[in-house]
N, C-alpha and C positions, 0 to 999 in steps of 0.2 A: 308437765313437760310438753312442749310443742311437738308437732309432727315433724319427723325427720324429712328433710328435702333431698330428693335424689335428682341428680342431673344425668345427662346422656352418658357420661363416662360410667357412672354407677350402674345405669341400666345395662350397658354393654358388659361390665364386669359380672353382674348377676346372670346375664344371659349365658356367658361362657361357663360360669360355675354351675348353673343348672344343668347344662349339657354334660359336664363332667366335673364333679366336685374336686377331683384330684389334679385339675389343671394347675401346673406351677404358676405362681405369680409372675415369674420371669416371662413365661409364654404369653400370658395375658398382656403384660406390659409391652412386649414386642408388637403384638397385634394392634394395640391401641396407641402405640408410639408415645408411651409415657414410661416413667421409671417403675421398677418393681417395688420400690419403697412407697410410691404413690398408691399402687394397688394395695399393698399391705395396710397402709393407713386407712384407705377407704373401706376395705373389708372389715378392719377392726372397728371403725365407726359404725358400720352397719350391724356388726355383732353387738356392740354396746347399746345401740338404740333398739335392739330386738328385732330388726328386720331380718337378719340372718340368725337362725337358731341352729347351731351345729352344722354338721354335714352328714349325708347318709350314703350308704352303700346299697346298690340295687342288686338283689340276689335273683338269679333265674331259678325259681323254685321248680319249674318243669324239669330242668336238667338234674335236679336232686330227687326227682320222682314224685313230686307233689303237683300233679297235673289237674287235679279236681278242685274247682273253686265253686263255692256255694254261698248264698246269702241267707241268713237266718233271722227272721223277725221273731222277737221274744215278747210274749205277753206275760205280764206280771200279775200275781194275785192281788197285790196292793202296790200303789205307787211308792210308798215309803220304803219299799224293799229294793229300790233301784241300786243304791250304793252297795248293798250287801251282794246283790247278784253280779254287779260289775266286778267286784273284788274276786268273786268265784270264777267269772269268765276270764279274768286276767291270769288265773292259774291253769287255764287250758291253753297250751302253746299253739294249738291249731287255730284258735280264734285270733286272727291277725288285726282286726279292726272292730271297734264297737262304738256305736253312737247312741246317745240318749235322744229319742225322737218324739215328735208329736205325731198325732194321727193314729194310724192303725196299730203300730207296735210301740211298746215302751222302749225297747232297745233293738237296734238293728246291727247285725254282726256279719263280718266276712270271715269265712273259714277256708283253710287250705287242707286238702287231704290227698292221700295216695290214689284213692279210687272210691267208688260208691260205697263199698263195704266200710271203708275207713270213715267216710263222711257220715254214714249212719251211726257209727260208734260215737263220733264227736257230737252229733245232734242229740244222741241219747245222754251224753255227759251233760249237755246244756239243759235238757229236759229234767235231769235229776237234781238240778240245783234247787234248793229250798227257796220258794217264792216264785218260781217259774210256773205259770199256769199251763202254758203250752207254747209250741213254736210253729212257725210256718217257714218252709224252706223253698228256695229258688236256686236252680242250678245255672251257673254261668256257662254259656256255650262258647263264648269267645269275648275277650276284652278288646274292644275296638278303639276306644279313646282313653288315653292315659298320658296327657300332655300338659305338664306344668307350665310350659313356656307360653301357651296361648293366653292363659289368664294373666300371667305376669305382664305380657305385652299390652293387654287391654288396660290393666291397672296403670301402667306407665303412661299410656295415652290420656288417662283420666286425671293424672296428677298435674 
């Protein structure tokens, strides 16, 4: 299958949906001076091609009491244990992101916790997984860049 071609209208639709995935197609259509049916068809084509994969809801975890963010590098005893460890990490709800990586760590995770005591408990849960040799943690002091639109605009320019 060839690469799906996006035009400027597609770019603008994606731009608005990244800003707010719940934007009604009628609102997008009005802003772009096209029909809501056109928006619907274009979004459906982008979904079918795999450019759009579902939609997400952004939760403000701080308002829910989960103000502590840390990154945990996981060292494995043996590389072949990666999938087993990932399956166990997936059972810890406070592990919100996990990447298989090259370099220093075998797996790199992001965790969310209520406070340092809770983070320590989560890190101990990770340490207790069979196959984990040790972990190394870094505390996030503040998230300063989290902008999906910057990359999207660069990708559009390159197309």
